[in-house]
C-alpha positions as CSV (number, residue, x, y, z in Angstrom):
1,X,-86.9,45.1,106.5
2,X,-87.4,43.3,109.8
3,X,-87.7,44.4,113.4
4,X,-84.7,42.9,115.2
5,X,-85.7,44.0,118.7
6,X,-87.4,46.9,120.5
7,X,-84.7,49.3,119.3
8,X,-83.6,48.3,115.8
9,X,-85.0,47.8,112.3
10,X,-82.7,46.0,109.9
11,X,-82.8,47.1,106.2
12,X,-81.5,45.4,103.1
13,X,-81.4,46.8,99.6
14,X,-80.5,45.4,96.2
15,X,-77.0,46.0,94.9
16,X,-77.2,49.3,93.0
17,X,-75.4,52.7,92.8
18,X,-76.4,54.1,96.2
19,X,-74.3,57.1,97.1
20,X,-73.6,55.8,100.6
21,X,-70.3,53.8,100.6
22,X,-69.0,51.1,102.8
23,X,-65.6,49.5,102.4
24,X,-65.2,51.3,99.0
25,X,-68.4,50.2,97.4
26,X,-72.2,51.2,97.5
27,X,-73.9,50.0,100.7
28,X,-76.9,47.8,100.6
29,X,-77.4,47.1,104.3
30,X,-78.1,49.1,107.4
31,X,-79.5,49.0,110.9
32,X,-81.9,51.8,111.9
33,X,-82.3,52.9,115.4
34,X,-85.9,53.6,116.3
35,X,-85.2,56.0,119.2
36,X,-82.6,58.2,117.6
37,X,-83.9,58.0,114.0
38,X,-80.4,57.4,112.8
39,X,-78.8,54.5,110.9
40,X,-75.5,52.7,110.7
41,X,-74.4,51.1,107.5
42,X,-73.7,47.3,107.5
43,X,-71.5,45.3,105.2
44,X,-73.3,42.7,103.2
45,X,-71.3,40.7,100.7
46,X,-73.7,39.1,98.3
47,X,-76.5,40.5,96.2
48,X,-79.7,40.4,98.4
49,X,-82.0,41.5,95.5
50,X,-85.4,39.7,95.8
51,X,-84.3,37.4,98.6
52,X,-86.8,35.7,101.0
53,X,-86.4,35.7,104.8
54,X,-87.7,34.3,108.0
55,X,-87.2,34.4,111.8
56,X,-85.3,31.7,113.7
57,X,-86.4,30.3,117.0
58,X,-83.7,32.2,119.0
59,X,-84.8,35.6,117.6
60,X,-82.2,35.7,114.8
61,X,-83.2,36.2,111.2
62,X,-82.1,34.5,108.0
63,X,-82.4,35.7,104.5
64,X,-82.2,33.2,101.5
65,X,-81.1,33.7,98.0
66,X,-81.0,36.8,95.8
67,X,-79.6,37.7,92.4
68,X,-76.3,37.1,90.7
69,X,-73.6,39.7,91.0
70,X,-74.3,42.9,89.0
71,X,-72.6,46.1,88.3
72,X,-73.7,49.7,87.2
73,X,-76.9,49.7,85.2
74,X,-77.8,46.3,86.2
75,X,-75.2,44.7,83.9
76,X,-73.9,41.3,84.7
77,X,-71.0,41.4,87.1
78,X,-67.5,41.8,85.6
79,X,-66.5,38.2,86.7
80,X,-68.9,35.6,85.3
81,X,-69.5,32.0,86.3
82,X,-69.7,29.1,83.9
83,X,-73.3,29.8,83.1
84,X,-72.6,33.4,82.1
85,X,-74.2,35.1,85.1
86,X,-72.4,37.3,87.6
87,X,-70.1,35.7,90.1
88,X,-68.5,39.0,91.2
89,X,-68.5,42.6,90.1
90,X,-65.3,44.8,90.5
91,X,-67.3,48.1,90.7
92,X,-70.1,47.3,93.1
93,X,-68.0,44.5,94.8
94,X,-71.0,42.3,95.2
95,X,-70.9,38.5,95.0
96,X,-73.5,36.1,93.6
97,X,-76.3,35.9,96.1
98,X,-78.5,33.2,94.5
99,X,-77.5,30.4,96.9
100,X,-76.7,32.6,99.9
101,X,-78.0,32.0,103.4
102,X,-77.3,35.1,105.5
103,X,-77.7,35.1,109.3
104,X,-78.1,38.1,111.6
105,X,-78.3,38.2,115.4
106,X,-80.0,41.5,116.3
107,X,-78.1,43.7,118.7
108,X,-79.1,46.6,120.9
109,X,-77.4,50.0,121.5
110,X,-75.7,48.6,124.6
111,X,-73.8,46.2,122.4
112,X,-70.8,46.9,120.2
113,X,-72.6,47.2,116.9
114,X,-69.4,46.9,115.0
115,X,-68.5,43.6,116.6
116,X,-68.7,40.4,114.4
117,X,-71.6,39.2,116.7
118,X,-73.7,42.1,115.5
119,X,-72.9,41.8,111.8
120,X,-74.4,39.8,109.0
121,X,-72.8,36.4,108.4
122,X,-72.7,36.2,104.7
123,X,-70.3,33.5,103.3
124,X,-71.8,31.2,100.7
125,X,-68.7,29.0,100.7
126,X,-69.6,28.1,104.3
127,X,-73.4,28.3,104.4
128,X,-75.6,28.1,101.4
129,X,-78.7,26.5,99.9
130,X,-78.6,23.5,97.5
131,X,-80.3,25.5,94.8
132,X,-80.3,28.9,93.3
133,X,-83.4,30.8,94.5
134,X,-84.6,34.2,93.5
135,X,-88.1,35.2,94.6
136,X,-88.5,31.9,96.6
137,X,-91.0,31.5,99.4
138,X,-90.0,30.9,103.0
139,X,-92.2,29.6,105.8
140,X,-91.3,28.4,109.2
141,X,-92.5,25.0,110.5
142,X,-93.5,24.1,114.0
143,X,-90.0,23.0,115.0
144,X,-88.4,26.2,113.7
145,X,-87.2,24.6,110.5
146,X,-87.7,26.9,107.4
147,X,-89.2,25.5,104.2
148,X,-87.7,27.2,101.1
149,X,-90.0,26.8,98.0
150,X,-89.4,27.5,94.3
151,X,-88.0,30.6,92.8
152,X,-86.2,31.7,89.7
153,X,-82.7,30.5,89.0
154,X,-81.6,34.0,87.9
155,X,-83.6,36.9,86.4
156,X,-86.9,37.6,84.6
157,X,-90.3,39.2,84.8
158,X,-92.3,36.1,85.3
159,X,-91.0,32.5,85.7
160,X,-91.5,31.0,82.3
161,X,-90.3,31.0,78.7
162,X,-92.7,31.1,75.7
163,X,-93.7,28.8,74.3
164,X,-93.9,27.1,77.6
165,X,-92.8,23.7,76.6
166,X,-90.7,23.0,79.7
167,X,-93.0,24.1,82.6
168,X,-90.8,22.3,85.1
169,X,-87.4,23.9,84.6
170,X,-87.9,26.3,81.7
171,X,-84.6,25.2,80.2
172,X,-82.8,25.7,83.5
173,X,-84.4,29.1,84.4
174,X,-86.9,27.9,86.9
175,X,-86.4,26.2,90.3
176,X,-89.4,23.9,91.1
177,X,-88.0,22.3,94.1
178,X,-88.2,22.8,97.9
179,X,-85.5,22.3,100.6
180,X,-85.2,23.1,104.3
181,X,-83.0,25.1,106.5
182,X,-81.5,23.4,108.5
183,X,-81.4,20.8,105.8
184,X,-83.6,17.7,105.9
185,X,-82.1,16.1,102.7
186,X,-81.9,16.8,99.0
187,X,-84.0,19.4,97.3
188,X,-87.1,17.8,95.9
189,X,-89.5,18.8,93.1
190,X,-92.8,20.2,94.1
191,X,-95.5,19.4,91.5
192,X,-97.4,22.6,92.4
193,X,-94.4,24.7,91.2
194,X,-94.8,23.0,87.7
195,X,-98.7,23.4,87.7
196,X,-98.3,27.1,88.4
197,X,-95.5,27.7,86.0
198,X,-94.9,31.4,85.3
199,X,-96.9,33.0,88.2
200,X,-95.4,31.2,91.2
201,X,-92.7,33.7,92.4
202,X,-92.9,34.5,96.2
203,X,-95.7,31.9,96.5
204,X,-98.1,32.7,99.4
205,X,-97.3,30.1,102.2
206,X,-99.1,29.7,105.6
207,X,-98.4,26.9,108.1
208,X,-101.7,25.4,109.3
209,X,-102.4,23.9,112.8
210,X,-102.1,20.4,111.3
211,X,-98.5,21.0,110.4
212,X,-99.4,21.1,106.7
213,X,-99.1,24.3,104.6
214,X,-101.5,26.4,102.6
215,X,-99.7,27.4,99.3
216,X,-101.3,29.8,96.8
217,X,-99.7,30.7,93.5
218,X,-101.0,31.7,90.0
219,X,-104.7,30.9,90.4
220,X,-104.3,27.6,92.2
221,X,-104.3,26.6,95.8
222,X,-103.2,23.5,97.7
223,X,-102.5,22.1,101.1
224,X,-99.0,20.7,101.1
225,X,-97.6,18.2,103.6
226,X,-93.8,19.1,104.1
227,X,-93.1,15.7,105.5
228,X,-94.5,13.6,102.6
229,X,-94.6,16.2,99.7
230,X,-98.3,15.2,99.3
231,X,-100.5,17.9,97.7
232,X,-104.2,18.3,98.3
233,X,-105.9,20.6,95.7
234,X,-108.2,23.3,97.0
235,X,-110.6,25.4,94.9
236,X,-109.0,27.8,92.4
237,X,-108.9,31.6,93.0
238,X,-112.3,33.0,92.1
239,X,-112.2,35.4,89.2
240,X,-108.8,34.2,88.1
241,X,-107.1,36.9,90.2
242,X,-103.4,36.4,90.6
243,X,-102.0,37.5,93.9
244,X,-98.4,36.4,93.8
245,X,-95.5,38.5,92.4
246,X,-95.7,40.4,90.0
247,X,-99.5,40.7,90.4
248,X,-98.6,41.3,94.1
249,X,-101.9,41.3,95.9
250,X,-102.2,42.2,99.7
251,X,-102.3,38.8,101.5
252,X,-102.3,38.1,105.2
253,X,-103.6,35.8,107.9
254,X,-106.4,37.3,109.9
255,X,-106.0,37.5,113.7
256,X,-105.9,34.2,115.6
257,X,-108.1,34.5,118.7
258,X,-109.7,32.5,121.4
259,X,-113.1,33.4,119.7
260,X,-112.1,31.6,116.5
261,X,-110.2,28.9,118.5
262,X,-107.0,30.1,116.7
263,X,-108.3,28.8,113.4
264,X,-106.3,30.4,110.5
265,X,-108.2,32.4,107.8
266,X,-106.2,34.0,105.0
267,X,-107.4,37.2,103.3
268,X,-106.4,37.7,99.7
269,X,-107.0,41.2,98.3
270,X,-106.0,43.1,95.1
271,X,-103.6,41.8,92.5
272,X,-104.5,41.4,88.9
273,X,-106.9,39.4,86.8
274,X,-104.9,40.0,83.6
275,X,-105.4,37.2,81.1
276,X,-102.6,34.6,81.0
277,X,-101.3,35.8,77.6
278,X,-100.8,39.4,78.8
279,X,-98.2,38.3,81.4
280,X,-95.5,37.5,78.7
281,X,-92.3,35.7,79.9
282,X,-88.9,36.3,81.4
283,X,-88.3,39.3,79.1
284,X,-91.3,41.5,79.9
285,X,-95.0,41.6,79.9
286,X,-96.8,41.2,76.6
287,X,-99.3,44.0,77.5
288,X,-98.9,47.6,78.6
289,X,-99.5,46.7,82.2
290,X,-99.8,50.3,83.4
291,X,-103.1,50.6,81.6
292,X,-104.6,47.6,83.2
293,X,-106.5,48.2,86.4
294,X,-105.5,46.3,89.5
295,X,-108.2,44.3,91.3
296,X,-110.1,45.5,94.3
297,X,-111.5,41.9,94.9
298,X,-111.0,40.3,98.4
299,X,-111.5,36.6,99.1
300,X,-111.3,34.7,102.5
301,X,-110.2,31.1,102.8
302,X,-110.2,29.0,105.9
303,X,-108.0,26.0,104.8
304,X,-108.8,23.8,107.8
305,X,-112.3,24.4,108.9
306,X,-112.9,23.1,112.4
307,X,-116.5,21.8,111.5
308,X,-115.0,19.5,108.9
309,X,-116.5,21.2,106.0
310,X,-114.8,21.5,102.6
311,X,-112.6,24.5,102.3
312,X,-114.0,27.2,100.0
313,X,-113.1,30.8,99.1
314,X,-115.6,33.3,100.5
315,X,-116.3,36.6,98.8
316,X,-115.4,39.5,101.1
317,X,-115.8,43.2,100.8
318,X,-113.9,44.8,98.0
319,X,-111.1,47.1,98.9
320,X,-111.8,50.9,98.5
321,X,-109.2,51.0,95.8
322,X,-107.8,48.4,93.5
323,X,-104.2,47.8,94.4
324,X,-101.2,46.0,93.1
325,X,-98.4,45.9,95.5
326,X,-100.7,46.8,98.4
327,X,-99.4,45.5,101.8
328,X,-101.2,44.2,104.9
329,X,-100.0,45.0,108.3
330,X,-101.7,43.4,111.3
331,X,-102.2,46.0,114.0
332,X,-102.4,45.3,117.7
333,X,-106.0,46.3,117.9
334,X,-107.0,43.3,115.7
335,X,-107.5,45.4,112.5
336,X,-105.6,45.1,109.3
337,X,-103.9,48.1,107.6
338,X,-103.4,48.1,103.9
339,X,-101.0,50.6,102.5
340,X,-98.9,51.4,99.4
341,X,-99.3,50.1,95.9
342,X,-100.7,51.3,92.6
343,X,-104.2,51.4,90.9
344,X,-102.8,50.0,87.6
345,X,-100.3,47.5,86.4
346,X,-98.0,45.1,88.2
347,X,-94.7,45.0,90.1
348,X,-91.5,44.7,88.2
349,X,-89.7,46.9,85.7
350,X,-88.7,46.7,82.0
351,X,-87.6,48.8,79.1
352,X,-90.2,47.3,76.7
353,X,-93.4,45.3,76.6
354,X,-95.1,43.3,73.8
355,X,-96.9,46.4,72.8
356,X,-94.2,49.1,73.4
357,X,-91.1,48.2,71.5
358,X,-88.6,50.8,72.8
359,X,-87.9,52.4,76.1
360,X,-88.4,55.9,74.8
361,X,-92.1,55.1,74.4
362,X,-92.5,53.8,77.9
363,X,-94.7,56.5,79.6
364,X,-93.6,55.8,83.3
365,X,-89.9,55.0,82.7
366,X,-89.2,51.5,83.7
367,X,-92.2,51.1,86.0
368,X,-94.8,48.6,85.0
369,X,-97.3,50.2,87.4
370,X,-99.0,53.6,87.6
371,X,-101.4,55.5,89.7
372,X,-99.9,55.2,93.2
373,X,-102.4,54.8,96.0
374,X,-101.5,57.3,98.8
375,X,-104.4,56.7,101.1
376,X,-104.2,53.8,103.6
377,X,-107.3,51.8,104.5
378,X,-108.2,49.7,107.5
379,X,-110.0,46.4,107.4
380,X,-111.9,45.2,110.5
381,X,-112.5,41.5,110.3
382,X,-115.1,41.7,113.1
383,X,-117.4,44.1,111.4
384,X,-120.4,42.9,109.3
385,X,-120.0,42.3,105.6
386,X,-120.4,45.5,103.7
387,X,-118.7,47.7,106.4
388,X,-115.3,46.1,107.0
389,X,-113.2,48.7,105.0
390,X,-112.7,52.4,105.9
391,X,-110.3,55.2,105.2
392,X,-112.3,57.8,107.2
393,X,-110.0,60.0,109.2
394,X,-106.8,58.6,107.6
395,X,-104.2,60.9,106.0
396,X,-102.5,60.3,102.7
397,X,-99.0,60.6,101.3
398,X,-97.7,62.0,98.1
399,X,-94.8,59.7,98.0
400,X,-95.3,56.9,95.5
401,X,-94.8,53.5,97.1
402,X,-94.6,51.0,94.2
403,X,-92.2,48.3,93.3
404,X,-89.7,47.4,96.2
405,X,-91.7,49.2,98.9
406,X,-91.9,47.8,102.4
407,X,-93.7,48.4,105.8
408,X,-93.2,47.1,109.3
409,X,-95.1,47.4,112.6
410,X,-92.8,49.1,115.2
411,X,-92.9,48.6,119.0
412,X,-94.9,51.8,119.7
413,X,-97.6,50.3,117.3
414,X,-96.9,52.8,114.5
415,X,-95.9,51.5,111.1
416,X,-92.7,52.3,109.3
417,X,-92.9,52.7,105.5
418,X,-89.9,52.8,103.2
419,X,-88.7,52.1,99.8
420,X,-89.9,52.2,96.2
421,X,-87.6,51.8,93.2
422,X,-89.1,50.5,90.0
423,X,-85.8,51.1,88.3
424,X,-82.9,48.8,87.3
425,X,-80.4,51.0,89.2
426,X,-80.6,54.3,91.2
427,X,-82.6,56.9,89.2
428,X,-83.5,60.1,91.0
429,X,-85.1,61.9,88.1
430,X,-87.6,59.5,86.6
431,X,-91.3,59.8,87.3
432,X,-91.2,57.1,90.0
433,X,-87.7,57.6,91.4
434,X,-85.5,55.6,93.7
435,X,-87.0,56.7,97.0
436,X,-84.9,57.2,100.1
437,X,-87.7,59.0,102.1
438,X,-89.1,57.0,105.1
439,X,-92.4,57.6,106.7
440,X,-94.3,56.6,109.8
441,X,-98.1,55.8,109.7
442,X,-99.9,56.5,113.0
443,X,-103.0,54.4,113.2
444,X,-106.2,55.8,114.7
445,X,-105.5,54.6,118.2
446,X,-102.8,57.3,118.4
447,X,-105.7,59.7,119.1
448,X,-105.8,58.3,122.7
449,X,-104.5,60.7,125.4
450,X,-103.2,57.8,127.5
451,X,-101.9,54.3,126.5
452,X,-101.5,51.3,128.7
453,X,-98.5,50.9,130.9
454,X,-98.4,47.3,132.0
455,X,-95.8,45.8,134.2
456,X,-94.6,42.2,134.6
457,X,-94.3,41.5,130.9
458,X,-92.4,38.3,130.4
459,X,-89.4,37.8,128.1
460,X,-90.1,34.2,127.1
461,X,-93.3,32.2,126.5
462,X,-94.0,28.4,126.4
463,X,-96.5,26.2,124.5
464,X,-99.0,25.6,127.3
465,X,-98.0,25.5,130.9
466,X,-98.5,27.8,133.9
467,X,-100.2,31.1,133.3
468,X,-98.4,34.4,134.1
469,X,-99.6,37.7,135.6
470,X,-99.4,41.2,134.1
471,X,-100.4,44.3,136.2
472,X,-102.2,47.2,134.6
473,X,-102.1,50.4,136.7
474,X,-105.1,52.6,137.1
475,X,-103.2,55.4,135.2
476,X,-103.5,53.2,132.0
477,X,-107.2,54.0,131.5
478,X,-110.1,56.0,132.5
479,X,-113.6,55.0,133.8
480,X,-114.7,51.7,135.2
481,X,-112.0,49.2,136.1
482,X,-114.4,46.4,135.5
483,X,-115.2,47.7,132.0
484,X,-111.5,48.3,131.2
485,X,-110.4,44.8,132.4
486,X,-113.2,43.2,130.4
487,X,-112.1,44.9,127.3
488,X,-108.4,44.2,127.7
489,X,-106.5,41.7,125.4
490,X,-103.0,40.5,125.4
491,X,-101.7,39.9,121.9
492,X,-98.6,38.6,120.2
493,X,-97.7,40.4,117.0
494,X,-95.0,39.1,114.6
495,X,-94.3,41.5,111.8
496,X,-92.2,39.1,109.8
497,X,-89.7,39.7,107.1
498,X,-91.1,42.3,104.7
499,X,-90.1,42.6,101.1
500,X,-92.0,43.4,97.9
501,X,-95.1,44.4,99.7
502,X,-95.4,41.2,101.7
503,X,-94.6,40.1,105.2
504,X,-93.3,36.5,105.4
505,X,-94.1,35.0,108.8
506,X,-96.5,37.8,109.9
507,X,-99.0,36.6,112.5
508,X,-101.2,38.1,115.2
509,X,-102.3,35.9,118.0
510,X,-104.4,36.8,121.1
511,X,-103.8,34.9,124.3
512,X,-106.5,33.8,126.7
513,X,-106.8,35.8,129.9
514,X,-108.9,36.5,132.9
515,X,-108.4,39.3,135.4
516,X,-108.7,40.4,139.1
517,X,-109.6,44.1,139.7
518,X,-108.0,45.8,142.8
519,X,-109.4,48.4,145.0
520,X,-106.9,51.0,143.8
521,X,-108.1,50.7,140.2
522,X,-105.2,48.6,139.0
523,X,-106.0,45.1,137.8
524,X,-104.0,41.9,137.3
525,X,-104.3,40.0,134.0
526,X,-104.0,36.2,134.4
527,X,-102.6,35.4,130.9
528,X,-102.4,31.9,129.4
529,X,-99.2,30.7,127.6
530,X,-99.3,30.2,123.8
531,X,-101.7,27.4,122.8
532,X,-99.8,24.0,123.0
533,X,-99.4,23.6,119.3
534,X,-96.2,25.3,117.8
535,X,-97.8,25.2,114.3
536,X,-100.2,28.0,115.4
537,X,-97.3,30.4,116.2
538,X,-93.9,29.0,115.3
539,X,-91.1,29.4,117.7
540,X,-89.2,32.7,117.6
541,X,-89.6,36.5,118.4
542,X,-92.8,38.4,118.7
543,X,-94.0,41.7,120.2
544,X,-96.4,41.4,123.2
545,X,-99.0,44.2,123.5
546,X,-101.6,44.9,126.1
547,X,-104.7,46.4,124.4
548,X,-107.3,48.3,126.4
549,X,-110.5,49.3,124.5
550,X,-108.5,49.1,121.3
551,X,-105.5,51.2,122.6
552,X,-102.2,49.2,122.7
553,X,-99.3,49.5,125.1
554,X,-95.8,49.7,123.7
555,X,-94.8,46.3,122.6
556,X,-92.3,44.1,124.5
557,X,-90.2,41.6,122.6
558,X,-90.6,38.0,123.7
559,X,-89.3,34.7,122.5
560,X,-91.9,32.0,122.0
561,X,-90.7,28.4,122.5
562,X,-87.3,26.8,123.4
563,X,-85.1,29.0,121.3
564,X,-83.9,26.0,119.4
565,X,-84.7,24.3,116.1
566,X,-86.3,21.1,117.6
567,X,-89.6,19.5,118.4
568,X,-90.9,22.2,120.8
569,X,-91.8,21.1,124.4
570,X,-95.5,21.4,125.0
571,X,-97.7,21.3,128.2
572,X,-101.4,21.2,128.8
573,X,-103.1,24.6,128.1
574,X,-103.1,27.0,130.9
575,X,-105.9,26.8,133.4
576,X,-106.9,30.3,134.3
577,X,-108.5,31.5,137.6
578,X,-112.0,33.1,137.3
579,X,-112.3,36.8,136.8
580,X,-112.8,38.9,139.9
581,X,-114.5,42.4,139.5
582,X,-114.6,45.4,141.8
583,X,-117.5,47.7,141.2
584,X,-116.0,50.7,143.0
585,X,-112.6,50.6,141.2
586,X,-111.9,53.4,138.7
587,X,-109.1,54.3,136.4
588,X,-107.2,57.6,136.7
589,X,-105.8,57.8,133.2
590,X,-107.9,60.7,132.1
591,X,-106.7,63.0,134.8
592,X,-103.0,62.1,134.7
593,X,-100.4,64.3,133.0
594,X,-99.2,62.6,129.8
595,X,-95.7,61.4,129.6
596,X,-93.5,61.3,126.5
597,X,-94.0,58.1,124.5
598,X,-90.9,56.2,123.6
599,X,-91.0,54.1,120.5
600,X,-89.2,51.2,122.0
601,X,-89.8,51.3,125.8
602,X,-92.2,48.6,126.7
603,X,-93.9,50.3,129.6
604,X,-93.8,54.0,128.7
605,X,-96.6,56.5,129.3
606,X,-99.3,58.3,127.5
607,X,-99.3,59.6,123.9
608,X,-99.4,63.4,123.8
609,X,-101.9,65.1,121.5
610,X,-101.3,62.4,118.8
611,X,-102.9,62.3,115.4
612,X,-105.4,59.9,114.0
613,X,-104.3,58.2,110.9
614,X,-101.5,60.6,109.9
615,X,-98.5,59.7,107.8
616,X,-95.4,61.6,108.9
617,X,-92.1,61.9,107.0
618,X,-89.4,60.8,109.4
619,X,-86.5,61.7,107.1
620,X,-84.5,61.0,104.1
621,X,-82.6,57.7,104.1
622,X,-79.6,59.7,103.2
623,X,-77.7,58.4,100.2
624,X,-78.9,55.0,101.3
625,X,-80.0,54.6,104.9
626,X,-78.5,57.3,107.1
627,X,-81.6,59.3,108.1
628,X,-81.0,63.0,108.3
629,X,-84.0,65.0,109.7
630,X,-84.4,68.6,110.7
631,X,-83.8,68.9,114.4
632,X,-87.3,70.3,115.1
633,X,-88.9,67.5,113.1
634,X,-86.9,64.8,114.9
635,X,-87.8,66.2,118.3
636,X,-91.4,66.5,117.4
637,X,-91.6,62.9,116.0
638,X,-90.2,61.4,119.2
639,X,-92.0,63.6,121.8
640,X,-95.5,63.6,120.3
641,X,-96.1,62.3,116.8
642,X,-97.5,65.3,115.0
643,X,-99.0,67.1,118.1
644,X,-99.8,70.1,116.0
645,X,-102.3,68.1,113.9
646,X,-104.8,67.0,116.5
647,X,-107.8,65.0,115.2
648,X,-111.1,63.6,116.5
649,X,-111.1,60.2,118.2
650,X,-112.6,57.2,116.5
651,X,-114.0,53.9,117.4
652,X,-111.9,50.7,116.7
653,X,-110.0,52.4,113.9
654,X,-113.0,54.0,112.1
655,X,-114.2,57.5,112.3
656,X,-114.7,60.8,110.6
657,X,-111.8,62.9,111.7
658,X,-110.3,65.1,109.1
659,X,-107.2,63.7,107.4
660,X,-103.9,65.4,107.6
661,X,-100.9,64.6,105.5
662,X,-97.8,65.6,107.4
663,X,-94.6,67.0,106.0
664,X,-94.9,65.5,102.6
665,X,-92.3,66.2,100.0
666,X,-93.2,68.2,96.9
667,X,-94.2,66.1,93.9
668,X,-91.0,65.2,92.1
669,X,-92.6,63.5,89.1
670,X,-91.1,64.1,85.8
671,X,-90.7,62.2,82.6
672,X,-88.0,59.7,82.5
673,X,-84.8,60.5,80.5
674,X,-83.7,57.4,78.7
675,X,-80.2,58.7,78.6
676,X,-80.0,58.0,82.3
677,X,-80.0,54.3,81.7
678,X,-77.3,52.0,80.5
679,X,-78.4,49.2,78.2
680,X,-79.6,46.3,80.3
681,X,-78.7,42.6,79.9
682,X,-80.9,39.7,80.6
683,X,-79.3,38.1,83.6
684,X,-80.5,34.5,83.3
685,X,-77.9,31.9,83.9
686,X,-79.7,29.3,82.1
687,X,-79.5,31.3,78.8
688,X,-82.6,29.4,78.0
689,X,-84.6,32.1,76.3
690,X,-84.2,34.3,73.3
691,X,-86.4,37.3,73.1
692,X,-85.7,37.8,69.4
693,X,-87.7,34.6,68.5
694,X,-90.2,34.2,71.3
695,X,-93.8,33.3,70.8
696,X,-96.3,34.3,73.4
697,X,-98.8,31.7,72.5
698,X,-98.2,29.5,75.5
699,X,-99.5,25.9,75.4
700,X,-99.0,25.4,79.1
701,X,-100.9,27.4,81.7
702,X,-102.2,27.0,85.2
703,X,-105.6,25.7,84.2
704,X,-107.1,25.3,87.7
705,X,-110.2,27.3,88.0
706,X,-109.9,29.2,84.7
707,X,-113.5,30.3,84.5
708,X,-113.4,31.6,81.1
709,X,-109.9,33.1,80.9
710,X,-109.1,33.9,77.2
711,X,-107.1,31.3,75.4
712,X,-104.0,32.1,73.5
713,X,-105.8,31.9,70.2
714,X,-108.2,34.5,71.4
715,X,-105.5,37.0,72.2
716,X,-104.7,39.8,69.8
717,X,-103.7,42.9,71.7
718,X,-104.1,45.6,69.1
719,X,-102.7,43.1,66.5
720,X,-99.3,43.6,68.1
721,X,-96.3,42.0,66.3
722,X,-94.8,39.8,68.9
723,X,-91.8,38.6,67.0
724,X,-88.5,40.2,66.5
725,X,-88.2,42.2,69.6
726,X,-84.6,43.1,70.7
727,X,-83.4,41.3,73.8
728,X,-81.4,44.3,75.1
729,X,-82.9,46.1,78.1
730,X,-85.2,43.5,79.4
731,X,-83.7,42.3,82.7
732,X,-85.5,42.1,86.1
């Protein structure tokens, strides 16, 4: 998913047997209207399964790669390419997506949504990558160019064979190179992708102020120079906790603020410390992962300390629950929401493991995770150590959000949650089914009776240059105007491209501001432009929020930078006038009649009787994406999110209000029925592996910072026989 503008969320699905049809085949694309809670199907030609994605400087989005063409039951498409993987399937009518570059220009309701200008451009014969990439990383550079790093060639649980005698290419199954969009030349091998062989899918990538990039995969960390391909090793991950897919920890950059001089710090939480031998290979894990607890460990890393010190991981507070597939969402108030995921296991799915030889013995169907975590938690980076996490006052959900779940910040500062399908194809009866139910999480600031209603919000921002003014009316707050103005921030929030419990490109940046308080209780914010370094916030779209005492306005979409892929123009940082107070000025917000809050209007009124920390079902995503909601529920969700479930107010996202779970579906869990699944095929175009003769004693591992991880010779999981497993049914 990604937020296209103030009105629309765009959704992509893997090619599978969704009941919704478009042009005579299952649909795997849609655009969801935030205001009407309805969706329109979109044609997408290639298989988008496990693609990466990123914003472009003009506000468009691009998604890169995916899987080969498949048909029912995940079988290879009916038309195969020379390597034996799917080029096209006659039933699902999908094309090979492994090299695809798909571009979308977000449209609004005032546009003709059916016009070509509002549709996906998806034609690999015209626009494609140099290499096949499945689970690649994508990160924007300061000029708007996108770096595309690593990935599988086609298919598998983790990115290696066993024995791992070819850590670079795995016989043609791994892609250890990087390339750029737009192109900067031939794809080039990245040594880090060889070092981290196996656990390097969806590597965590964060551009630094220097223009270099933090990259973390397996248990290794580097700083990479995209101009020279030079790698600088950083310390290994403490405790050997893997955070990349399929360990799938919650990872995000903390808010960039004037107080920290916009210095990036990345927070790594959850994932798995499974020993290397447990991970197995392309076929499946060697261990019954659903029995292995996910990590609760959190580590902070500041890759470019401004004091010149050596970068080092810093132990942070443990999460309240261990989570695999947990996801961080940066909230406008400067806190970090973590949602979704499971207490045990990993992402991915399979029909066997090294310890469970047949699908009929798999206790959770094809899911390699168990124990869904239904309670969100909020991390406050400004609280003292030992008190940064809280779930007090937060509701919970009974809907499992495991493999293929996603979440996205919306313009009204709520969070949309959707997805979960740890199955090879649509399965509505297994214990963790294909999930079409979408939810909205309402953070604690929805307890406010009034939200800010700023005027004068810009539509474009520059890197440095003249400051701009935003006016905050007295009706936006209560009490002293001086106190409100002093506790007002202006923030840019980029939700990114969310897939597989991660948000590529997500950032939160606070702008500098001063203020002038007027006699009528209004005040004018004098707001600096973005710091004159495009590497801190790359050019492209973002939501701008005005936040008063932790309560955000509705977000307005802005474009940062020139809108072009180019060296961004910069000017000197804005020089702001001094703040001017007015001791007699007061706000009128507490006495005003609340107005209906619109989810996309930038300057709408108060929140009515809203709930602290509730999760509300907003509807069923139809057979695929068309959301159908009871009329009374639809009206309630738009007029006042859960007005009937009022809760106590909290401070900065923390409190002791009672939790309310809203409108949850009944538990649909049941044991899987193996007859519902067609036999699966390993879709690996390299054909480099053979599960019938594999050995899981791997001579090549990511050794950086091993700290006592068991060696292959020490591994004997229940004396399991690891040879002679059938290759049928192990495709991811």
